[in-house]
Structures are given as C-alpha cells and as structure tokens.
C-alpha positions as CSV (number, residue, x, y, z in Angstrom):
1,M,-20.0,-6.8,-60.8
2,A,-19.3,-3.5,-59.2
3,T,-15.9,-2.8,-57.7
4,L,-15.5,-1.6,-54.1
5,N,-14.4,1.9,-53.5
6,N,-11.7,2.7,-50.9
7,K,-14.2,3.6,-48.2
8,E,-16.0,0.3,-48.6
9,T,-12.7,-1.7,-48.7
10,A,-11.4,0.0,-45.6
11,F,-14.7,-0.6,-43.8
12,L,-14.7,-4.3,-44.7
13,N,-11.1,-4.7,-43.7
14,L,-11.9,-3.1,-40.3
15,M,-14.9,-5.4,-39.8
16,E,-12.8,-8.4,-40.6
17,V,-10.1,-7.4,-38.0
18,H,-12.7,-6.4,-35.3
19,K,-15.6,-8.8,-35.9
20,G,-14.9,-10.6,-32.6
21,I,-16.1,-7.5,-30.8
22,I,-19.4,-7.8,-32.5
23,H,-19.8,-11.5,-31.8
24,K,-19.1,-10.9,-28.1
25,I,-21.6,-8.2,-27.8
26,S,-24.2,-10.2,-29.7
27,K,-23.8,-13.1,-27.3
28,M,-23.9,-10.9,-24.2
29,Y,-27.2,-9.3,-25.3
30,M,-29.1,-12.0,-27.1
31,D,-29.8,-15.6,-26.1
32,T,-30.6,-17.5,-29.3
33,P,-28.3,-17.9,-32.3
34,E,-30.9,-16.4,-34.5
35,D,-31.3,-13.2,-32.3
36,Q,-27.5,-13.0,-32.0
37,Q,-27.2,-13.1,-35.8
38,D,-29.9,-10.4,-36.1
39,L,-28.1,-8.2,-33.6
40,F,-24.8,-8.9,-35.3
41,Q,-26.2,-7.7,-38.6
42,E,-27.9,-4.7,-37.0
43,I,-24.5,-3.7,-35.5
44,I,-22.8,-4.0,-38.9
45,Y,-25.5,-1.9,-40.5
46,Q,-25.3,0.8,-37.8
47,L,-21.5,0.9,-38.1
48,W,-21.7,1.3,-41.8
49,R,-24.3,4.1,-41.4
50,S,-22.2,6.0,-39.0
51,Y,-18.8,5.2,-40.5
52,D,-18.5,8.7,-41.9
53,S,-18.7,10.0,-38.3
54,F,-15.5,8.1,-37.3
55,N,-12.9,10.8,-37.2
56,S,-9.8,8.9,-36.2
57,Q,-9.4,10.9,-33.0
58,S,-9.9,7.7,-31.1
59,K,-9.0,4.1,-32.0
60,F,-11.4,2.5,-34.4
61,S,-12.1,-0.3,-31.9
62,T,-13.1,2.3,-29.2
63,W,-15.5,4.0,-31.6
64,M,-16.8,0.5,-32.7
65,Y,-17.5,-0.5,-29.1
66,R,-19.6,2.6,-28.5
67,V,-21.6,2.1,-31.7
68,A,-22.0,-1.6,-31.1
69,L,-23.0,-1.3,-27.4
70,N,-25.5,1.5,-28.2
71,T,-27.0,-0.6,-31.0
72,A,-27.3,-3.6,-28.8
73,V,-29.1,-1.7,-26.0
74,V,-31.5,-0.1,-28.5
75,F,-32.0,-3.4,-30.3
76,F,-32.7,-5.2,-27.0
77,R,-35.3,-2.6,-26.0
78,K,-36.9,-2.4,-29.4
79,E,-37.3,-6.1,-29.7
80,N,-38.3,-6.4,-26.0
81,K,-36.6,-9.7,-25.9
82,K,-36.9,-11.9,-22.8
83,I,-34.3,-14.5,-21.8
84,S,-36.2,-17.6,-22.1
85,S,-35.0,-20.0,-24.7
86,I,-31.7,-21.1,-23.3
87,P,-32.0,-24.6,-22.0
88,E,-31.0,-25.1,-18.4
89,L,-27.5,-26.5,-18.0
90,P,-27.2,-29.6,-16.0
91,E,-26.3,-28.9,-12.4
92,H,-23.4,-31.4,-12.2
93,I,-21.6,-32.6,-15.2
94,A,-18.8,-35.2,-15.1
95,V,-16.1,-33.3,-16.9
96,E,-14.2,-36.1,-18.7
97,E,-14.4,-34.2,-22.0
98,S,-11.6,-32.4,-23.7
99,P,-10.5,-29.0,-22.5
100,S,-12.3,-27.3,-25.4
101,V,-15.6,-28.9,-24.3
102,L,-15.0,-27.8,-20.8
103,K,-14.3,-24.3,-22.1
104,E,-17.5,-24.3,-24.1
105,L,-19.5,-25.3,-21.0
106,Q,-17.8,-22.5,-19.1
107,L,-18.6,-20.0,-21.8
108,A,-22.2,-21.2,-21.9
109,H,-22.6,-20.6,-18.1
110,F,-20.9,-17.2,-18.5
111,Y,-23.1,-15.9,-21.3
112,K,-26.3,-17.2,-19.8
113,A,-25.4,-15.3,-16.6
114,V,-24.3,-12.2,-18.5
115,Q,-27.7,-12.0,-20.2
116,K,-29.3,-11.6,-16.9
117,L,-27.3,-8.4,-16.1
118,D,-28.8,-5.0,-16.9
119,N,-27.4,-3.1,-19.9
120,I,-24.9,-1.0,-17.9
121,E,-23.6,-4.1,-16.1
122,K,-23.2,-5.9,-19.4
123,A,-21.2,-3.0,-20.8
124,L,-19.0,-2.8,-17.7
125,I,-18.3,-6.5,-17.9
126,F,-17.6,-6.3,-21.6
127,Y,-15.1,-3.4,-21.3
128,H,-13.5,-5.2,-18.3
129,L,-13.0,-8.3,-20.4
130,E,-11.4,-6.2,-23.1
131,N,-8.9,-4.9,-20.6
132,Y,-10.1,-1.4,-20.6
133,S,-8.9,0.7,-17.6
134,H,-11.4,2.1,-15.1
135,K,-10.6,5.5,-16.6
136,E,-11.3,4.4,-20.2
137,I,-14.6,2.6,-19.1
138,A,-15.7,5.8,-17.3
139,A,-15.1,7.9,-20.3
140,N,-16.9,5.5,-22.7
141,L,-19.9,5.2,-20.4
142,G,-20.0,8.8,-19.3
143,I,-19.8,8.0,-15.5
144,S,-17.1,8.8,-13.0
145,E,-14.1,6.6,-12.5
146,G,-15.1,6.0,-8.9
147,N,-18.6,5.1,-9.9
148,T,-17.1,2.8,-12.6
149,R,-15.0,0.9,-9.9
150,V,-18.1,0.5,-7.6
151,K,-20.5,-0.6,-10.4
152,L,-17.9,-3.0,-11.9
153,N,-17.3,-4.7,-8.6
154,R,-21.0,-5.1,-8.0
155,A,-21.5,-6.4,-11.5
156,K,-18.7,-9.0,-11.1
157,T,-20.2,-10.1,-7.7
158,K,-23.7,-10.4,-9.3
159,L,-22.2,-12.3,-12.2
160,K,-20.5,-14.8,-9.9
161,A,-23.8,-15.3,-8.0
162,L,-25.7,-15.9,-11.2
163,I,-23.2,-18.4,-12.4
164,K,-23.4,-20.2,-9.0
165,Q,-27.2,-20.2,-9.2
166,Q,-26.8,-22.1,-12.5
167,G,-25.0,-24.8,-10.6
168,Y,-21.5,-24.1,-11.8
169,E,-18.8,-24.1,-9.1
170,F,-15.6,-22.1,-9.5
C-alpha cells in the first residue's frame, strides 16, 4: 500500500474539514441523491486538479467556494439537468413529528426552491448563508457591491415566493 505524501495528506485533511461546503453546493445544484453524489465527486476532482493553484493568499475555504461553484455551474450546464425528479411535497402536513423531522421538511422545501433559481442567484444565496459580507460576495462573483445587494434581495424574494408556491408557510 502506497503512503500518502504531504500534499495529499494536507488536501485530504482540508477536504474533511470543509466537506460541508461541497455537500451544500451539491444539494443546491442537483436534485437527486445520485446527481448530488456525482457533482460532489466532480468538485473533489476539480479541487484536486487545481490544488497546486491555491496560493494561500486567501483562505482555503474562499478558494474552495470559487472552484466548487464554478464546477457546479459547468457540471449543471454540461449535463443539461432538469429539475424533475423531486416528488411534490404535501401542501399541508400536520407537524407532530420531532424537531429534526420538521427541520428536514424545511430543508427539503428550501433546497427544492433553491434548485429553481438561476446559477448567480444560487451562488448569492450560498454565500449569504455562509455569512459572507456584500463586499466579499461581490469580490467572489466579480460584480459590484451595490449590484450584489440588489441581486441578493431579489434572489431572497424569489426564494420566498418559490417556497410559498410549494405550500410551505413561514
């Protein structure tokens, strides 16, 4: 069995620490567990391929977001996936389940709605959920800070409307 070199070990450690980022992006861009897993693996592959380009001038997670989001957009276009296989959620559900079941239901509504956003809106929502400032989001997406604010507010409004269309009330 071959031993891992320092580069491989460092990469694997960083993947373990930051794998939640990849899971979130995979769920935002793909609707089925199989497609999410395929995208997850593609993101890991692209991160490894471009790992030598990480120069430590920014945080690893910032660089990882960029690579992961770019990979998701390309993967989504390349595969020409359509949102079709998520079953409709019941309009009204008696919530007598545990808090974790309720949270899973809320997340299902959220991800189903996010998948209907365009790629820029998904990226904006993702960065917002990761507590990036408007300035940081603007820098990462290559748009102005003012444009970031406007687009983010529109994306949040659209997301709320999509969630309501699914029958979920806030």
